[in-house]
C-alpha positions as CSV (number, residue, x, y, z in Angstrom):
1,X,140.0,-385.2,-31.2
2,X,136.1,-386.5,-31.5
3,X,137.2,-389.6,-29.9
4,X,138.8,-388.1,-26.7
5,X,135.8,-385.7,-26.2
6,X,133.6,-389.2,-26.0
7,X,135.8,-390.8,-23.7
8,X,136.1,-387.6,-21.5
9,X,132.4,-387.1,-21.3
10,X,131.7,-390.8,-21.0
11,X,134.5,-392.6,-18.9
12,X,136.3,-389.6,-16.9
13,X,132.9,-388.6,-15.7
14,X,131.2,-391.8,-14.7
15,X,134.2,-393.4,-12.9
16,X,134.0,-391.1,-10.0
17,X,130.1,-391.2,-10.1
18,X,129.4,-392.9,-7.1
19,X,131.9,-391.0,-4.7
20,X,130.5,-388.0,-6.2
21,X,126.8,-388.9,-5.3
22,X,127.3,-389.8,-2.1
23,X,130.3,-387.3,-0.7
24,X,131.3,-383.9,-0.9
25,X,134.9,-384.2,-2.8
26,X,137.4,-382.1,-1.6
27,X,139.1,-379.6,-3.6
28,X,142.2,-381.6,-4.6
29,X,139.9,-384.3,-5.8
30,X,138.1,-381.8,-8.3
31,X,141.7,-380.6,-9.5
32,X,143.0,-383.9,-10.0
33,X,139.9,-385.1,-12.2
34,X,140.0,-381.8,-14.5
35,X,143.8,-382.1,-14.7
36,X,143.4,-385.6,-15.8
37,X,140.7,-384.7,-18.4
38,X,142.8,-381.5,-19.8
39,X,146.0,-383.7,-20.1
40,X,143.9,-386.3,-22.0
41,X,142.1,-383.9,-24.5
42,X,145.4,-381.8,-25.0
43,X,147.9,-384.4,-25.5
44,X,148.1,-387.5,-23.4
45,X,151.6,-389.0,-23.3
46,X,153.5,-386.4,-24.8
47,X,156.9,-385.5,-23.4
48,X,156.5,-381.8,-23.6
49,X,153.6,-380.0,-21.8
50,X,150.6,-379.7,-24.0
51,X,149.2,-376.3,-25.2
52,X,145.6,-375.9,-23.9
53,X,144.1,-374.3,-27.1
54,X,140.8,-373.2,-25.1
55,X,139.9,-372.4,-21.6
56,X,138.5,-375.4,-19.7
57,X,135.7,-373.1,-18.5
58,X,134.8,-372.3,-22.1
59,X,134.8,-376.3,-22.7
60,X,132.6,-376.9,-20.0
61,X,129.8,-374.7,-21.4
62,X,126.9,-376.4,-23.4
63,X,127.0,-376.8,-26.9
64,X,124.5,-374.0,-27.6
65,X,126.9,-371.6,-26.1
66,X,129.8,-372.8,-27.9
67,X,131.5,-375.2,-25.4
68,X,131.9,-378.9,-25.8
69,X,129.4,-379.9,-23.0
70,X,131.8,-381.2,-20.6
71,X,130.5,-381.6,-16.8
72,X,131.9,-379.1,-14.4
73,X,132.9,-381.8,-11.6
74,X,132.0,-379.2,-8.7
75,X,128.6,-378.5,-9.8
76,X,128.0,-382.2,-10.9
77,X,129.1,-383.4,-7.3
78,X,126.5,-380.7,-5.6
79,X,123.8,-381.9,-8.1
80,X,124.1,-385.5,-7.2
81,X,124.2,-384.8,-3.6
82,X,121.0,-382.4,-3.8
83,X,119.4,-385.2,-5.7
84,X,119.9,-387.9,-2.9
85,X,118.9,-385.4,-0.2
86,X,115.6,-384.4,-2.2
87,X,114.8,-388.1,-2.4
88,X,115.4,-388.3,1.4
89,X,113.2,-385.2,1.8
90,X,110.1,-386.4,-0.5
91,X,110.0,-390.2,-0.1
92,X,108.2,-391.6,2.7
93,X,109.3,-395.1,2.5
94,X,112.4,-397.2,1.7
95,X,115.2,-399.2,3.4
96,X,117.7,-397.0,2.3
97,X,115.9,-394.1,4.1
98,X,115.2,-396.4,7.3
99,X,119.1,-397.2,7.3
100,X,120.2,-393.2,6.8
101,X,117.4,-392.3,9.7
102,X,118.6,-394.9,12.0
103,X,122.4,-393.9,11.7
104,X,122.0,-389.9,11.5
105,X,118.5,-389.2,12.7
106,X,115.4,-387.9,10.9
107,X,116.9,-384.7,9.6
108,X,119.8,-385.5,7.4
109,X,122.0,-382.3,7.5
110,X,123.9,-381.1,4.5
111,X,125.4,-377.6,5.1
112,X,126.9,-377.6,1.7
113,X,123.9,-378.4,-0.2
114,X,120.4,-376.3,-0.1
115,X,117.2,-378.1,-1.2
116,X,114.2,-375.7,-1.8
117,X,110.6,-377.2,-0.9
């Protein structure tokens, strides 16, 4: 079980990292990733459907709160996008910023992410 937890924390979160840091993922992507993680944890490859012994939201809580510390993919996606927006707002120079400004304008709009100054 410890090996499965380690794989979920490292691999299944790292694979979609680039996509999640650049784009707001649709709901079906979140559900697919969570489904793969749950299936792997509770019994990957079994013919019968596995029994989830603990609610997934409980497993996503930090270890200090009794969870296993899995990342909530929705919150992780929002945080990664907010990080890029913060860099765009706070940094004055950079080739990546010049490219975004030339393509999208000086103020990059992300209506689903709010960043406080």
